[in-house]
C-alpha positions as CSV (number, residue, x, y, z in Angstrom):
1,M,8.0,-45.2,-17.6
2,S,4.5,-43.8,-17.6
3,D,2.3,-43.5,-14.5
4,D,-0.7,-44.4,-16.7
5,P,-2.2,-47.7,-15.4
6,R,-4.2,-48.3,-18.6
7,T,-3.2,-51.1,-20.8
8,P,-2.2,-50.4,-24.5
9,G,-5.5,-52.2,-25.5
10,L,-7.6,-49.9,-23.3
11,K,-5.8,-46.8,-24.7
12,R,-6.4,-48.0,-28.2
13,I,-10.2,-48.5,-27.4
14,E,-10.4,-45.0,-25.9
15,R,-8.7,-43.5,-28.9
16,G,-11.2,-45.3,-31.2
17,V,-14.2,-44.1,-29.1
18,E,-12.9,-40.5,-29.1
19,Q,-12.3,-40.7,-32.9
20,R,-15.8,-42.0,-33.5
21,L,-17.4,-39.4,-31.2
22,R,-15.5,-36.7,-33.2
23,E,-16.8,-38.1,-36.5
24,L,-20.4,-38.2,-35.2
25,A,-20.2,-34.7,-33.9
26,E,-18.8,-33.4,-37.2
27,Q,-21.6,-35.2,-39.0
28,G,-24.2,-33.6,-36.7
29,E,-25.4,-37.0,-35.4
30,L,-25.0,-35.9,-31.8
31,H,-27.0,-32.7,-32.2
32,G,-30.4,-32.5,-30.5
33,L,-30.0,-35.4,-28.2
34,P,-31.7,-35.3,-24.8
35,G,-29.5,-33.6,-22.2
36,E,-27.3,-32.0,-24.8
37,G,-25.1,-29.4,-23.2
38,A,-26.4,-30.2,-19.7
39,P,-23.8,-31.1,-17.1
40,L,-23.6,-34.7,-15.9
41,A,-25.3,-35.5,-12.7
42,P,-23.0,-35.1,-9.7
43,D,-21.1,-38.2,-8.8
44,E,-21.9,-39.9,-5.4
45,G,-18.3,-40.7,-4.8
46,G,-16.1,-43.6,-5.4
47,P,-12.9,-43.9,-7.4
48,D,-12.5,-41.2,-10.0
49,D,-11.6,-43.7,-12.7
50,T,-15.0,-45.5,-12.5
51,W,-17.3,-42.4,-12.5
52,A,-18.4,-43.2,-16.1
53,A,-19.4,-46.7,-15.3
54,R,-21.4,-45.6,-12.3
55,H,-23.1,-42.9,-14.4
56,V,-24.1,-45.4,-17.1
57,M,-25.3,-47.9,-14.5
58,R,-27.3,-45.2,-12.7
59,T,-28.9,-43.8,-15.9
60,A,-29.7,-47.3,-17.2
61,S,-31.2,-48.2,-13.9
62,A,-28.9,-51.2,-13.9
63,V,-28.1,-53.0,-10.7
64,P,-24.9,-55.0,-10.2
65,E,-25.4,-58.7,-9.5
66,W,-23.8,-58.4,-6.1
67,V,-26.7,-56.0,-5.0
68,D,-29.2,-58.7,-5.7
69,L,-27.0,-61.3,-4.0
70,R,-26.6,-59.1,-0.9
71,K,-30.4,-58.6,-0.8
72,D,-30.9,-62.4,-1.0
73,I,-28.4,-63.0,1.8
74,D,-30.0,-60.3,4.0
75,E,-33.5,-61.9,3.4
76,R,-32.2,-65.4,4.2
77,T,-30.4,-64.2,7.3
78,A,-33.5,-62.4,8.6
79,L,-35.6,-65.6,8.0
80,L,-33.0,-67.7,9.9
81,R,-33.0,-65.2,12.8
82,R,-36.8,-65.3,12.9
83,R,-36.8,-69.1,12.9
84,V,-34.2,-69.2,15.7
85,A,-36.1,-66.6,17.8
86,A,-39.3,-68.6,17.3
87,H,-37.6,-71.8,18.3
88,H,-36.1,-70.3,21.4
89,E,-39.6,-69.0,22.3
90,W,-41.0,-72.5,21.8
91,L,-38.2,-74.0,24.0
92,R,-39.1,-71.4,26.8
93,D,-42.8,-72.4,26.4
94,R,-42.0,-76.1,26.6
95,A,-39.8,-75.5,29.7
96,R,-42.7,-73.7,31.3
97,Y,-45.1,-76.5,30.2
98,L,-42.8,-79.2,31.6
99,S,-42.8,-77.5,35.0
100,E,-46.6,-77.6,35.1
101,I,-47.4,-81.2,33.8
102,P,-48.1,-84.1,36.1
103,A,-45.0,-86.1,37.1
104,E,-46.0,-89.3,35.2
105,R,-45.9,-87.4,31.8
106,I,-42.6,-85.5,32.4
107,L,-40.4,-88.1,30.8
108,E,-42.6,-88.6,27.7
109,V,-43.0,-84.8,27.1
110,S,-39.3,-84.2,27.8
111,H,-38.2,-86.8,25.2
112,A,-40.7,-85.3,22.7
113,T,-39.3,-81.8,23.4
114,A,-35.6,-83.0,23.0
115,A,-36.5,-84.8,19.7
116,R,-38.2,-81.8,18.3
117,D,-35.3,-79.6,19.3
118,T,-32.8,-81.9,17.7
119,H,-34.9,-82.0,14.5
120,V,-35.2,-78.2,14.3
121,R,-31.4,-77.7,15.0
122,A,-30.6,-80.2,12.2
């Protein structure tokens, strides 16, 4: 049994691509292309069997969808952290305010503070 993990379909595609490249080279279609004869850019790492995909993505300036999703998640997380920090600051200010208001208004302001806190947490 072979150690080659590629499927027969993938092997057939690779043979077809290699054959087509040979034909184009024999016809001179690949001569004079930008970068002809230049080495490929060094690989930044990763599995050896995916270097070609990484190279194509990099040269095409393509970005995998998960990169955009990660950016969106990071932005939303930062927004939530800012909101939570702002709310905690507001609660500290309200506690300080409650300690300074006249006794007859403490109950009213305390209920308003609790209602606002419940609303923000929801």
